[in-house]
Each structure stands twice: as structure tokens, then as C-alpha cells.
C-alpha positions in Angstrom: -39.1 -6.3 -101.8 -39.9 -9.8 -101.1 -40.0 -10.7 -97.5 -39.3 -14.3 -96.5 -41.0 -15.5 -93.3 -39.7 -18.6 -91.4 -39.5 -20.1 -87.9 -36.3 -20.1 -85.5 -34.9 -23.3 -84.3 -35.1 -24.0 -80.5 -31.8 -25.0 -78.5 -31.4 -28.6 -77.8 -32.6 -30.1 -74.6 -29.2 -31.4 -73.6 -27.9 -27.8 -73.3 -30.5 -27.1 -70.8 -29.5 -30.0 -68.8 -25.8 -29.0 -68.9 -26.6 -25.6 -67.7 -28.8 -26.9 -64.7 -25.9 -29.2 -63.6 -23.2 -26.5 -63.7 -25.5 -24.2 -61.6 -26.3 -26.9 -59.1 -22.4 -27.8 -58.8 -21.7 -24.0 -58.3 -24.3 -23.6 -55.5 -23.0 -26.9 -53.8 -19.5 -25.7 -53.9 -20.5 -22.3 -52.4 -22.4 -23.7 -49.7 -19.7 -26.2 -48.9 -17.0 -23.7 -48.8 -18.9 -21.6 -46.1 -18.8 -24.5 -43.7 -15.0 -25.1 -43.8 -12.5 -23.3 -41.6 -8.8 -23.3 -40.7 -9.0 -22.4 -36.8 -5.7 -20.9 -35.3 -4.5 -20.9 -31.7 -1.7 -18.4 -30.8 1.3 -19.1 -28.8 0.7 -19.3 -24.9 -2.9 -20.2 -25.6 -4.8 -23.5 -25.7 -7.7 -23.9 -28.1 -11.0 -25.7 -27.2 -12.4 -27.3 -30.3 -16.1 -28.1 -30.9 -18.5 -28.9 -33.6 -20.7 -26.2 -35.0 -23.6 -28.3 -36.6 -26.6 -26.5 -38.1 -29.2 -28.1 -36.1 -27.8 -30.4 -33.4 -25.9 -29.3 -30.1 -22.1 -28.7 -30.3 -19.9 -31.3 -29.2 -16.3 -31.3 -27.8 -13.8 -32.3 -30.5 -10.4 -31.9 -28.6 -7.7 -29.4 -27.5 -4.8 -27.9 -29.4 -1.9 -26.0 -28.0 -0.7 -22.9 -29.8 1.0 -21.9 -32.0 -1.0 -24.2 -34.2 -4.1 -24.4 -36.3 -6.5 -27.1 -37.3 -6.1 -27.0 -41.1 -9.4 -27.0 -43.2 -12.1 -28.6 -41.2 -15.9 -28.8 -41.6 -18.0 -26.9 -39.2 -15.9 -26.5 -36.2 -15.1 -23.6 -33.8 -12.2 -23.0 -31.5 -12.3 -21.0 -28.2 -8.7 -19.8 -27.3 -7.8 -19.5 -23.7 -4.7 -17.6 -22.5 -2.9 -20.0 -20.2 0.1 -17.7 -19.3 0.5 -16.3 -15.8 -1.1 -12.8 -15.6 -1.6 -10.0 -12.9 -5.2 -8.8 -12.3 -5.6 -5.6 -10.5 -8.7 -4.4 -8.7 -9.2 -0.8 -7.6 -10.8 -1.0 -4.0 -12.9 1.5 -1.9 -13.4 0.1 1.6 -14.9 1.4 4.7 -12.5 0.8 7.6 -13.4 0.2 11.2 -13.8 4.0 12.0 -16.0 4.4 9.0 -13.3 6.0 6.7 -13.2 5.3 3.1 -9.8 3.9 2.1 -8.7 3.6 -1.6 -6.0 1.1 -2.6 -5.2 -1.4 -5.4 -5.1 -5.3 -4.8 -3.0 -7.2 -7.3 -3.4 -11.1 -7.7 -1.1 -13.0 -9.9 -2.9 -15.9 -11.5 -2.0 -18.8 -13.8 -4.3 -21.5 -15.3 -3.4 -25.2 -14.5 -2.1 -27.2 -17.6 -4.7 -29.3 -19.4 -7.5 -27.5 -17.8 -8.9 -25.8 -20.9 -11.9 -28.1 -21.3 -13.1 -27.4 -17.7 -12.5 -23.6 -18.2 -14.8 -23.5 -21.3 -17.6 -25.8 -19.9 -17.6 -24.9 -16.3 -15.9 -21.5 -15.7 -17.1 -19.3 -18.6 -14.5 -19.8 -21.2 -12.5 -16.5 -22.1 -14.4 -14.7 -19.3 -13.3 -17.1 -16.5 -11.9 -14.4 -14.4 -14.9 -12.0 -14.4 -17.4 -15.0 -14.1 -15.7 -17.0 -11.2 -12.8 -15.3 -9.6 -13.1 -11.4 -9.6 -15.8 -10.8 -7.0 -14.5 -13.7 -4.6 -11.0 -12.0 -4.8 -12.6 -8.6 -4.0 -14.7 -10.0 -1.2 -11.8 -11.7 0.5 -9.8 -8.5 0.5 -12.7 -6.5 1.8 -13.1 -8.8 4.7 -9.6 -8.6 5.7 -9.5 -4.7 5.6 -12.7 -3.6 7.0 -12.1 -4.8 10.6 -9.0 -2.6 10.7 -8.4 1.0 11.4 -7.1 3.2 8.5 -3.6 3.5 9.7 -3.4 -0.2 10.7 -4.0 -1.2 7.1 -0.7 0.3 5.9 1.2 -1.3 8.6 -0.4 -4.7 8.1 -0.2 -4.7 4.2 1.9 -7.8 4.1 -0.1 -9.9 6.4 -3.4 -8.9 4.7 -1.9 -9.9 1.4 -0.5 -13.3 2.8 -3.9 -14.3 4.5 -5.9 -13.3 1.2 -3.5 -15.4 -0.8 -3.9 -18.4 1.5 -7.6 -18.3 1.6 -7.8 -17.9 -2.3 -5.4 -20.9 -2.8 -7.4 -23.0 -0.4 -10.8 -22.0 -2.1 -9.4 -22.8 -5.7 -7.4 -25.7 -4.8 -9.4 -28.2 -6.9 -10.0 -25.7 -9.9 -8.2 -24.7 -13.0 -7.3 -21.4 -11.4 -3.9 -21.3 -9.5 -3.1 -18.1 -7.4 0.7 -17.3 -7.4 0.7 -14.2 -5.3 -1.3 -11.2 -3.8 -0.1 -7.7 -3.3 -1.8 -4.5 -1.7 -0.4 -1.2 -2.6 -1.1 2.4 -3.6 -3.0 3.3 -0.3 -4.7 6.7 -0.6 -6.2 8.0 2.7 -9.1 10.4 2.6 -8.4 14.0 3.2 -9.9 14.2 6.6 -7.4 11.7 7.6 -4.4 13.5 6.0 -5.5 16.6 7.8 -5.8 14.8 11.2 -2.3 13.5 10.8 -1.0 17.0 10.0 -2.7 18.3 13.1 -1.5 15.5 15.3 2.1 16.0 14.0 2.0 19.8 14.7 0.5 19.1 18.2 3.3 16.6 18.9 5.9 19.2 18.0 4.2 21.8 20.1 4.2 19.4 23.0 7.7 18.5 22.6 8.8 22.0 22.5 6.9 22.8 25.7 8.4 19.8 27.4 11.9 20.9 26.5 11.1 24.5 27.8 9.7 23.0 31.0 12.8 20.8 31.4 15.0 23.8 31.0 13.0 25.8 33.6 13.2 23.0 36.0 16.8 22.8 35.7 17.1 26.6 36.4 15.1 26.1 39.5 17.1 23.1 40.6 20.3 25.2 40.0 18.9 28.0 42.1 17.9 25.8 44.9 21.4 24.2 44.9 23.1 27.6 45.0 20.8 28.7 47.9 21.5 25.6 49.6 25.3 26.0 49.2 25.0 29.6 50.7 22.9 28.3 53.6 25.2 25.5 54.2 28.3 28.0 54.0 26.5 30.3 56.6 25.8 27.4 58.9 29.3 26.3 58.8 30.6 29.8 59.7 28.0 30.2 62.4 28.9 26.9 64.1 32.5 26.1 63.5 34.6 29.4 63.4 36.4 29.9 66.7 36.0 33.3 68.5 39.7 33.6 69.1 40.3 33.1 65.3 37.9 35.9 64.4 39.8 38.2 66.9 43.0 37.3 65.2 41.6 38.1 61.9 40.4 41.4 63.3 43.9 42.4 64.7 45.4 41.7 61.2 42.8 43.9 59.6 43.9 46.7 62.2 47.4 46.3 61.3 46.7 46.7 57.6 44.6 49.8 58.3 47.5 51.2 60.5 49.6 51.3 57.3 47.2 53.4 55.3 48.6 57.1 54.9 46.8 60.1 55.9 44.1 58.2 57.5 42.8 58.1 61.1 40.8 55.4 62.5 39.2 55.1 65.8 38.9 51.6 67.3 36.6 50.7 70.1 35.9 47.5 71.7 32.2 46.4 71.6 32.3 43.7 74.2 34.3 41.7 76.5 33.4 38.5 74.7 36.3 39.0 72.3 34.2 40.1 69.4 35.9 42.0 66.7 36.1 45.9 67.7 34.2 48.7 66.0 36.3 50.7 63.7 35.5 54.2 62.6 37.0 56.2 59.9 37.6 60.0 60.8 37.6 61.7 57.6 39.0 65.2 57.2 
């Protein structure tokens, strides 16, 4: 068998150039697509737009109000801030004036002022504006209002505590993006030692009231006895001082006449004195 040897032909140079250009274009397209984005801001929010450069510092671009989006933009970011009014609740544990730990919840209703999103992001912590700039101040003011009161006074003064707290917060945040709408104090829980003290006090009050009633009844009975005794004494005094001896003698004679009509009975009547007193009457039985 005859073997024929030869040399293979090399691909043309223009083919290498075409492949290189296509590869470079693909890499450029891939790199370029990474930097583009469509940034969305939902309803009730405002979006803070800023550049996202490779090397230099980010710069503010503008604000968009949701619901909306930027469209495809090159190397930008958006920070969305919820501008709707919301209620923030804080669980509080505070020592009162008598060193009793009181548990309750403080509620603050807050909204952000319009067109304040730039300041919120740059000066107040952005999405964490409440935790960064409001939470501790809110708790501190509530604590200062409560810790000077006794435990039972807190419940009776919840309205004034909330109003004083609201006014102080409104004054402190008057020139900021944060606007306080209302403050409420609720869900107060007293420590067990206080509850037991209240129960003991209630039982003691009931016992005292019962004893007071019993004492009042006894005093009335004494007063009635005194009045009855006084009435008897007065009657006896009237009899001793005002009855005429002749009237008494007349009543005695009437009694004798009634005795004389009694059948089968013998009476002995003897005068006792010459002063006209009633005679002595003896019943002579068989």
C-alpha cells in the first residue's frame, strides 16, 4: 500500500481576527449589562436615588415617589423609605418612686414629613431612622415621666403622662423629618407584691367596714337602752312629784269596791297612817 504524505493548510489570519472581535464584544456586553438596573419604589414610599460608581464616592441623583421605577439606568442604587404613618410600640420596665418594677407598653404614632427622604437617608440613618434617632429618646422621655410617680398613680395619670410625652417629643423633633401624631400608654401590669398588697388592703377595708357597722349597731342599742331607762326615770319622777295624795286615796277606794264584789273572798282592810296613804289590804284565804 502506498502512503502519500502531505502538509495540512493553516486557517486564514482573518478568521482569528473575527473570533477575537466577537469575544471582545461578548465580554463588553456582559460587563455592561451588570451595571444596568431598573430600580422600583413601592406605593407609600419615596426612593432616594444615588450613583454607584466603581471607584469614586456615591452621589445623590434624585427622589422618586412610588409606585414607580427608574427604568434601565447605569450603576445607580435606590433606598426606599416608607413615608406612611405607623405606630411604634415599646415594652417598658420602669422602677417607680417606691422602687417597684412596673411593666407597660408605650405607643407612638409617627409619620415622616413630605419631601424629607434626602435628609432621612443622609442624616437620620435611612431605613433605620427610628432605631437610630428616635427609639431611645422616646423611651427616655417616657421613663422620666413615670419613675417619679408611685405605682398606682401611673394608672390614674396615664393620660397626662402620654400628653406630656407627646408635647416634649413634638418640641424636640419640630425641625426634623419626624412628626409625632400621638402617644398612648397602656397594658399596665403591676408586680405580684403590689397585687397581693391591694388584695390585703381590700380585705382589711372590708373587715374594718364590717366592724364599724357592728359598732354602730351596738352604739344604737346602748342609746335605745339609755333612752328607755331615761323614760322610766322620768315617769317615776313625774309620779313622785305630781300625783296628789287625795287622788291616790280615791284610786285605793275604787280598788276596795272592786274587791268587795269578788265572791267567796274575805279581805281585811287596815289603815296604815293618818296621812291618807292607801290602806293595807290582806287576803284571808280559807
